[in-house]
PLY file of the C-alpha trace (Angstrom):
ply
format ascii 1.0
element vertex 314
property float x
property float y
property float z
element edge 313
property int vertex1
property int vertex2
end_header
16.07 -26.31 52.55
14.42 -29.77 52.33
15.65 -32.64 50.39
14.14 -35.85 49.00
16.32 -38.92 49.43
16.52 -41.04 46.32
17.43 -44.70 46.13
18.00 -46.49 42.76
18.09 -50.35 43.27
19.65 -52.25 40.29
21.07 -55.59 39.62
24.80 -54.46 40.15
24.62 -51.31 42.41
22.41 -49.39 44.63
22.70 -45.58 44.35
21.73 -43.00 46.93
21.46 -39.12 46.87
19.80 -36.22 48.32
17.88 -34.30 45.73
16.45 -30.81 46.00
13.20 -29.70 44.34
15.17 -28.55 41.22
16.81 -31.92 40.71
20.20 -31.06 42.01
21.95 -33.89 43.79
24.23 -33.77 46.90
25.73 -36.49 49.08
25.83 -39.09 46.38
26.70 -42.61 47.50
26.63 -46.08 45.96
27.09 -49.69 47.09
27.26 -53.01 45.16
23.93 -54.78 45.19
25.39 -58.25 45.75
22.09 -59.75 45.04
23.21 -63.22 45.30
23.47 -62.74 49.10
19.71 -62.47 49.35
16.93 -59.97 50.01
17.58 -59.39 53.63
21.16 -57.99 53.12
19.93 -55.80 50.18
17.24 -54.39 52.50
19.82 -53.73 55.16
21.96 -51.93 52.64
19.01 -49.84 51.51
18.35 -48.83 55.18
22.04 -48.06 55.85
22.40 -46.08 52.72
19.46 -43.87 53.56
20.83 -43.40 57.15
24.17 -42.32 55.68
22.63 -39.78 53.33
20.43 -38.45 56.10
23.39 -38.10 58.53
25.35 -36.20 55.93
22.74 -33.41 55.71
23.25 -30.19 57.60
21.19 -29.30 60.65
18.98 -26.87 58.69
18.54 -29.37 55.83
15.29 -31.50 56.35
14.00 -34.60 54.73
10.70 -34.25 52.79
10.42 -37.80 51.92
12.17 -40.99 50.54
11.65 -42.21 46.98
12.78 -45.66 45.78
13.08 -47.09 42.38
13.74 -50.80 41.95
14.19 -53.36 39.24
11.18 -55.56 38.95
7.43 -55.18 38.98
6.32 -53.12 41.87
2.80 -52.83 43.33
2.78 -49.11 43.65
-0.11 -49.12 46.08
1.77 -51.10 48.71
5.41 -50.58 47.74
5.81 -54.32 47.59
7.82 -56.18 45.00
5.15 -58.15 42.83
7.74 -59.81 40.78
11.56 -59.78 40.41
13.48 -62.05 37.95
16.96 -63.61 38.24
18.63 -60.11 38.45
17.38 -59.84 42.10
16.90 -63.44 43.42
14.38 -63.62 46.23
13.28 -59.97 45.80
9.72 -60.92 44.96
7.37 -60.23 47.75
9.68 -57.84 49.73
7.62 -54.99 51.28
10.09 -52.26 50.67
7.78 -49.36 51.51
6.81 -50.83 54.88
10.40 -51.52 55.95
11.55 -47.99 55.14
8.50 -46.24 56.64
8.88 -48.11 59.85
12.51 -47.11 60.13
12.27 -43.45 59.01
8.73 -42.22 59.68
8.73 -40.14 56.52
6.52 -40.26 53.37
7.95 -43.12 51.06
7.19 -43.85 47.43
8.38 -47.05 45.64
8.15 -47.82 42.01
9.62 -49.63 39.17
12.96 -48.30 38.00
11.83 -47.22 34.57
8.67 -45.47 35.97
10.90 -43.28 38.09
13.03 -42.40 35.07
9.70 -41.32 33.44
9.09 -39.21 36.51
12.48 -37.66 36.23
11.85 -36.75 32.46
8.34 -35.41 33.38
9.54 -33.21 36.17
13.07 -32.19 34.94
13.63 -33.49 31.39
12.30 -34.13 27.89
8.81 -34.79 29.08
8.23 -31.49 30.75
6.20 -30.05 27.80
4.14 -33.24 27.09
1.11 -34.64 28.91
1.31 -37.96 26.92
4.55 -39.82 26.29
6.17 -43.25 26.21
9.57 -43.68 27.88
11.98 -46.41 26.90
15.18 -47.37 28.64
17.60 -49.38 26.40
20.16 -50.76 28.77
21.17 -54.40 29.76
17.45 -54.97 29.07
14.62 -52.79 27.76
12.29 -51.08 30.19
9.35 -49.02 29.50
6.85 -46.62 31.14
3.69 -44.83 29.74
2.53 -41.30 30.71
-1.01 -40.15 29.87
-2.58 -36.91 30.95
0.59 -36.29 33.02
0.16 -39.55 35.08
1.85 -42.84 34.82
-0.31 -45.70 33.40
-0.21 -48.41 36.08
-2.56 -51.24 35.04
-4.00 -53.67 37.56
-1.22 -53.36 40.23
1.47 -51.27 38.75
2.97 -53.49 36.12
1.90 -51.63 33.04
4.63 -50.62 30.74
6.73 -53.82 30.46
7.32 -52.59 26.84
10.66 -54.57 26.45
8.53 -57.83 26.35
6.40 -56.76 23.53
7.07 -59.31 20.72
8.38 -58.10 17.31
8.83 -61.67 16.03
6.51 -64.45 17.12
8.92 -66.89 15.54
11.81 -65.41 17.46
13.93 -66.89 20.17
12.46 -67.59 23.65
12.70 -64.76 26.11
13.20 -65.22 29.86
9.70 -63.68 30.44
8.19 -66.57 28.58
7.33 -64.78 25.35
9.14 -65.14 21.93
10.94 -62.42 19.93
10.61 -59.74 22.57
12.12 -56.32 21.64
14.45 -56.73 24.63
16.11 -59.64 22.64
17.08 -57.21 19.94
17.52 -53.58 21.18
18.96 -54.14 24.58
22.73 -54.32 25.17
22.57 -58.16 25.72
20.34 -58.39 22.63
22.84 -56.46 20.37
25.62 -58.77 21.78
23.68 -61.82 20.85
23.04 -60.64 17.38
26.72 -59.82 16.95
27.79 -63.15 18.04
25.34 -64.88 15.75
26.45 -62.82 12.77
30.11 -63.67 13.33
29.38 -67.34 13.66
27.15 -67.33 10.48
29.68 -65.34 8.41
32.76 -67.30 9.42
34.56 -64.07 9.31
36.98 -62.58 11.77
36.27 -59.08 13.05
38.43 -56.40 14.88
35.51 -56.01 17.34
34.17 -58.14 20.13
30.60 -59.37 20.21
29.47 -56.84 22.89
27.15 -53.92 22.26
29.61 -51.14 22.82
32.14 -52.42 20.23
29.36 -53.39 17.79
27.95 -49.92 17.84
31.37 -48.42 17.49
32.13 -50.74 14.46
28.79 -49.63 13.06
29.53 -45.93 13.31
32.79 -46.77 11.38
30.90 -48.46 8.64
31.96 -52.08 9.25
29.67 -54.13 6.98
28.92 -56.92 9.61
28.18 -54.42 12.24
26.07 -52.49 9.82
24.04 -55.78 9.21
23.60 -56.27 13.11
22.56 -52.68 13.78
20.16 -52.76 10.82
18.30 -55.67 12.54
18.39 -53.76 15.90
16.92 -50.52 14.42
14.33 -52.29 12.28
13.12 -54.35 15.40
13.06 -51.26 17.62
11.46 -49.14 14.89
8.75 -51.86 14.56
8.05 -51.76 18.29
7.97 -48.01 18.55
5.48 -47.94 15.60
3.30 -50.25 17.59
3.46 -48.03 20.69
2.65 -44.98 18.70
-0.38 -46.62 17.08
-1.37 -47.98 20.60
-0.91 -44.94 22.71
-0.95 -41.94 20.24
1.71 -40.25 22.40
3.08 -36.80 21.89
6.66 -38.07 22.21
8.64 -41.33 22.63
11.59 -40.51 24.88
14.53 -42.96 24.82
17.30 -43.20 27.31
19.84 -45.87 28.43
23.31 -46.78 27.21
22.33 -47.95 23.78
20.56 -44.63 23.07
23.67 -42.70 23.99
25.08 -43.57 20.49
23.94 -40.10 19.31
22.26 -38.56 16.34
23.09 -41.25 13.87
21.14 -43.85 15.88
18.14 -41.42 16.26
18.11 -40.68 12.53
18.21 -44.17 11.56
15.48 -44.95 14.07
13.31 -42.21 12.92
13.51 -43.55 9.42
12.50 -47.00 10.59
9.62 -45.72 12.57
8.47 -43.40 9.65
8.33 -46.46 7.26
5.92 -48.27 9.69
3.62 -45.59 11.04
0.61 -43.90 9.59
1.23 -40.33 8.74
-1.18 -38.63 11.14
0.00 -40.75 14.10
3.66 -40.18 13.27
3.29 -36.42 12.73
1.81 -36.01 16.13
4.74 -37.80 17.87
8.36 -36.76 18.45
11.19 -39.23 19.12
13.56 -37.67 21.62
16.71 -38.61 23.56
16.23 -38.61 27.42
17.47 -35.52 28.97
18.26 -36.28 32.54
20.92 -38.79 31.71
22.82 -41.53 33.58
21.55 -40.37 37.05
17.84 -40.36 35.99
17.27 -43.48 38.22
18.27 -42.00 41.51
16.87 -38.42 40.60
13.60 -39.94 39.46
13.28 -41.95 42.54
13.68 -38.87 44.70
11.49 -36.78 42.48
8.54 -39.01 43.40
8.46 -37.07 46.59
7.98 -33.76 44.83
5.79 -35.13 41.99
3.30 -36.99 44.13
3.55 -34.61 47.08
2.45 -31.83 44.76
-0.24 -33.85 43.00
-2.18 -35.26 46.04
0 1
1 2
2 3
3 4
4 5
5 6
6 7
7 8
8 9
9 10
10 11
11 12
12 13
13 14
14 15
15 16
16 17
17 18
18 19
19 20
20 21
21 22
22 23
23 24
24 25
25 26
26 27
27 28
28 29
29 30
30 31
31 32
32 33
33 34
34 35
35 36
36 37
37 38
38 39
39 40
40 41
41 42
42 43
43 44
44 45
45 46
46 47
47 48
48 49
49 50
50 51
51 52
52 53
53 54
54 55
55 56
56 57
57 58
58 59
59 60
60 61
61 62
62 63
63 64
64 65
65 66
66 67
67 68
68 69
69 70
70 71
71 72
72 73
73 74
74 75
75 76
76 77
77 78
78 79
79 80
80 81
81 82
82 83
83 84
84 85
85 86
86 87
87 88
88 89
89 90
90 91
91 92
92 93
93 94
94 95
95 96
96 97
97 98
98 99
99 100
100 101
101 102
102 103
103 104
104 105
105 106
106 107
107 108
108 109
109 110
110 111
111 112
112 113
113 114
114 115
115 116
116 117
117 118
118 119
119 120
120 121
121 122
122 123
123 124
124 125
125 126
126 127
127 128
128 129
129 130
130 131
131 132
132 133
133 134
134 135
135 136
136 137
137 138
138 139
139 140
140 141
141 142
142 143
143 144
144 145
145 146
146 147
147 148
148 149
149 150
150 151
151 152
152 153
153 154
154 155
155 156
156 157
157 158
158 159
159 160
160 161
161 162
162 163
163 164
164 165
165 166
166 167
167 168
168 169
169 170
170 171
171 172
172 173
173 174
174 175
175 176
176 177
177 178
178 179
179 180
180 181
181 182
182 183
183 184
184 185
185 186
186 187
187 188
188 189
189 190
190 191
191 192
192 193
193 194
194 195
195 196
196 197
197 198
198 199
199 200
200 201
201 202
202 203
203 204
204 205
205 206
206 207
207 208
208 209
209 210
210 211
211 212
212 213
213 214
214 215
215 216
216 217
217 218
218 219
219 220
220 221
221 222
222 223
223 224
224 225
225 226
226 227
227 228
228 229
229 230
230 231
231 232
232 233
233 234
234 235
235 236
236 237
237 238
238 239
239 240
240 241
241 242
242 243
243 244
244 245
245 246
246 247
247 248
248 249
249 250
250 251
251 252
252 253
253 254
254 255
255 256
256 257
257 258
258 259
259 260
260 261
261 262
262 263
263 264
264 265
265 266
266 267
267 268
268 269
269 270
270 271
271 272
272 273
273 274
274 275
275 276
276 277
277 278
278 279
279 280
280 281
281 282
282 283
283 284
284 285
285 286
286 287
287 288
288 289
289 290
290 291
291 292
292 293
293 294
294 295
295 296
296 297
297 298
298 299
299 300
300 301
301 302
302 303
303 304
304 305
305 306
306 307
307 308
308 309
309 310
310 311
311 312
312 313
């Protein structure tokens, strides 16, 4: 049996696992990112984590390759970080692929963290039956990936799919990316928290929920009027963005994952109504809006799945 080693590099933790061709994980391991300590220590953690997973394999279990997903914009051709924001300070310019290949002498694939989630959904999840889909990850921020004819759309260097930074309000607040009114400011966990805080301040009311996304969503599900007001803005903003993606890419599906999307059927039903109201009939009828299938481990599974996906499509 051969395994692919997957590495998921995030702002708070780095997760490692050995993954078989069917997407089953063994030897899971995670460490804190501690990005404030700089890129060198982070790269050392990546190397050490891969070594640990490899050493835990049995003598008859080989390594087919290593797949890495990282926050930031990744030049897929070189495996180098093209740009990383404040989440991973100093990470811009790090040649991840070169470092790992020099150490392990195995095939290495490096991509953006949401692109590898799209790979996981294509190989194992909700995207298996679709040649064309858009993948959104609604977490602390909003990430995106685009699949066309079964392949990721990469753009000039691999940065295509920054869908969280599409504006839904050109008069909206300034985003860290430099744009105004980005969907990330409304549909991410931090965006929902911001809207909740503003709603509380404007109303002058007290609430039995804190201005964080988890409590706001729970209050919304329980019918709290102020939380309903907040989530109505969230869903209208997200619905507007998705309608734009449907008109732009004409996908067969929009697959949505991440913590915010795990609210369940009420969220998807409300979102479907918002998208329906903003999308032409023919375009909307051709597209399904689906929850991601692979779940919380999609990052590390998708990172590893690059080995099988690209290895089988050379």
